[in-house]
N, C-alpha and C positions, 0 to 999 in steps of 0.2 A: 535615534529616539522615535519610540512609539507609546501609545496609550497601552498600558498593561492590559487591559481587557482584550482590547483590539487584538493584540498580539496573540493571546491566547486563542481569540475565536479562530485566526487565520492558521495557528498550528492545529487546531482541532480539524480543520479542513484537509491537513495533511496526513495526521494520525488520528482518527476518529476514536481509537482505543484509549486515547490518552485523557478522554472527557473527565472521568471521574478524578483522575490524580489532578489535572488542572484545577478542577472545580475546589479540591481540598487546600492547593496552593492559593488560589486567589481568595479563599476565606481566612487564610493564616496572613498573607501579606497584606501591608498597610501602606505600599507606595502605589501612585498613581501612573509612573512612567516607567519603561523597561531600562533607561540610563540610571535610575536610583536603585536598581538591583544590585546585590552582592552576590558573589559566588558561594559565599557562605551561608547564603539564604537557603540553599538545598540541603544544607546541613541542620540548620536550624529548625526548617519545617518538618524534617522527618523526627528529630527529637520531640518536637509538640507533639506530633500524631503519637508518638511512643508513649508521652506522658499522660495523653488521654486516653489511653487502653485501647488503641487500635489494635487489631489482630496483626501478627507479625506476617502473614501473608497479603495484607491488604497494604500494610507499609511498604512491603516490596513491590508491590504491583503500582502504588502511586510513586516510588521512586523510579520506577522505568519511566514514567510519563514525565515527571518532573525534569529529570536529566535529560531526556530527549528534548524537552521544551528549551532547557538551558542551551543546549548544544546548538539548537536550531537559532536562537537569539543570539550566540557568539559568532556562529558563520556568517549571520546578517548584518553583523556589526552593529546590534541595537542595544547592546550593553556597554559598560565602560571598563570591563575586564577582559582579559584574553583566554586563550584556550588552556595556557598552562596554569592560570590561576583555578580556572574551572577543575582542571584534571585535579590539583591538589585538594579542592574541597569534595571532589568524588571521593577520595582515600581518607579523608576525615569523617566520612559518612558511617564508616565502620565502627566508629566508637559509640555511636548513637542509636545503631539499629540495634533491635530486640533480637535475641537468639531465637532461632526457629527450633522447636522440639518436634520431631517428627511422632505421632502418635504410634504406639504399637498396634500391630494388626491384631485383629478380633476374628477368630475362627467361628465357624456356625456350631448352635448345639446339636449334638449327635441325635437328638430325637428329630431336628428338623431335616438331617441329612437322610435319615431313614425314612421320613414321611414323603422327603423328595423322591426318592427311589421306589417307593411302594406307590407313589402316585403314578410314577413314570410306567410301571408295569401293569397298572390297573386302568391306564387310558387306552385299552383295547377298543379299535373303531367299531361302530355298531354296522357298518355298510358292509355287506359282504366282498371277499376279495375277487369275485368273479367279473366284477364290473372295473372299468377304466379308474372310476373315482375310488372304489372300494381297494382297489390293489395298490393305489397311490396313497390311500390312507393306511393301509397296512404297512407298505414299506416306511411311511412317516412316523408310524408307532415304534417300529423295529429299530429305527435310526435314532429316535429321541432316547431310547433306552440306552443304545450305544454311546450317544452323547454324554449323557447324565453320568454313566458307569465311567468313561474315560476322564471326565473332567475329576471325578471323585478321586479316581486311582493315581493318575498321572501329574496332577497340579499342572497340567497343560493351559496356556492361554488360548482364549476363544481363537485369535488369528493365527495362533500357530496350529490348533486342530484342524482349522478347514483348510489349510495350505497342504495337510499331508494327502499322499497319493499312495497307491498300493506298492508302487515300487519302493516305499519308505519303510514298508513292514518287514520285519526279520520273523517271518513265522515260525521258525524253528525255536527262538528263542522269546518269542512274543515281545517284542518290542518294537516300537517306531522309531524312526530317526528325524529329529526335528531340524528346521532349516538350518538351526545354528549349529548343527551337528551332534548335538547331546542326545541320550538315549530316553524315551519315554516309556516306562516299564509298565506293563499292564498286570494286572492279577488276575485270578482265575474268573472272577465273575465279569470283569471288564471285557476280556478277552473273548468269553463266550457270547456275551452280548453282540460284540463286534463279528464274530462268526455266523450266528444266527441272521444277524442282518444281511452279511454278504452272500449267505445261501440263498436268502429269499430275494435278494436283487438279482441274482442271475447276471453276473458280470460275464463278459466274453473271454473265458478262460481257454478258448480253442484259439484266441487271438493274443497271443502274450504281450506284442507292443501295446495294443489298445487296454488290456488289463493292467498294465503297469502305470498308464498315465490315469487310470481311473481315479478320481478323488474318494478317500476314506468315507466321506460324508457327503451325499447329494441331496439335491432339490428333488422333492415329490411332490408336485402339485399338478393340477390340469395344464396350467400355463407352460410346464416343463416337459410335459408328457411328448413323445416322440422326438425330443432333441438331444436324446443321449444322456450322459451322467454329467449336469452341471453342478459344479461345487457349491456346497453350502457357503454362505457369507457369515462373517463374525457378527454381525448384530442378529440374525437370526439364532445364534448359540444361546444369547441373553434372553431373548424372547421364549425360547424353549423353556427355559428355567423359570421364568416369571409366570408362563401357564401352569407350571405343574407344582411350585413351591407352596407351601403354607406360612412362610415367614418372609418378609420384605428383606430381611438382612441376608438372606440365602442367595447369594450371587455367585458369578463365576470367580470373583476375585476371593470372596469367602471360601470356596472350596479348595482353591490355591493356597490360600493361608491353612487351612486345616490340614492339607498335604504336607506343608512346610513344618507346622508346629509339631506333628506326629513323628515325622522324620527326624527333627531335632532332638525330640524326646527321646525317640530310640538310640539315636547314635551319638548325639552331643558334637556330631562333625559340622562345624560350619562350613568349611571349606566345601566338603562332598555335598551338604544341601545346597550351597551356592551353585554348584555345577550341575545340580539336577533340576535348579530352578530356571538356570540360565541367567543368573546374576553374578555381575562382577564385582561388587563392593560388598564387604563383610557387613557394613554397618546396616544396609538394607535387609541382609539376613537376620541380623540380631533383632530387628523390628518384628520378626515372626516368633519370638519366643513368647511363652505364655507369662504373662505377668504372675510373680509368686503371691 
């Protein structure tokens, strides 16, 4: 047996992320020592949170913290019940947990997408390409156009985009092969933007092995100058959009949603859309359907 507040304090040292969940439990619980706790308290507290209107995501997060605390109490023999009774209580929690309804994905306004593309093409650097800094700025400009065009056209995730290498391109069919094996299909504008970027970048076409390993999208700044083609990182992709966009709702996820919604609208093929997005569950794909 232990003072309940002291026990919660000790558990927080083990699991700091449980702080908010334990605070909610202590506010609900009316006992002073751990031996007075019941396994059913794990059910009742979640029902209380649901009746108070807590968001389903919050309740599930608190549930993880509270259940972990009770497992620890049980293992330390600080409660009057055993693991079997606790497991039964965990099963009973399903009856009081609110159903989590996943929101439909919302695509960007077409005007915002056009404005993004126009901003990318209009961001031509002022520095002349004859200097090192000017040349890096010119390559950055062409790269950013290709990045925006590819996100728009293929529905690729940023981490997939930056993982691509020249060897992943099928130039004859104008597609790229993602890490999971699926094809990313370019349209004319996105393929042309990538071709202009490659032409300016002057990849080592006379050395096939180096060419195959070259990243599709590289860093172009003074820090990376002279170090070869270093791949862009996924975080930089989001920053490119944030610098060019006119609406805060226009993100890499929003462009992926737009791709999925247009594909579903054109084909009504959920399985095909899932394959092109690299998604396994059809429930996730259905979140991309536009609300009637």
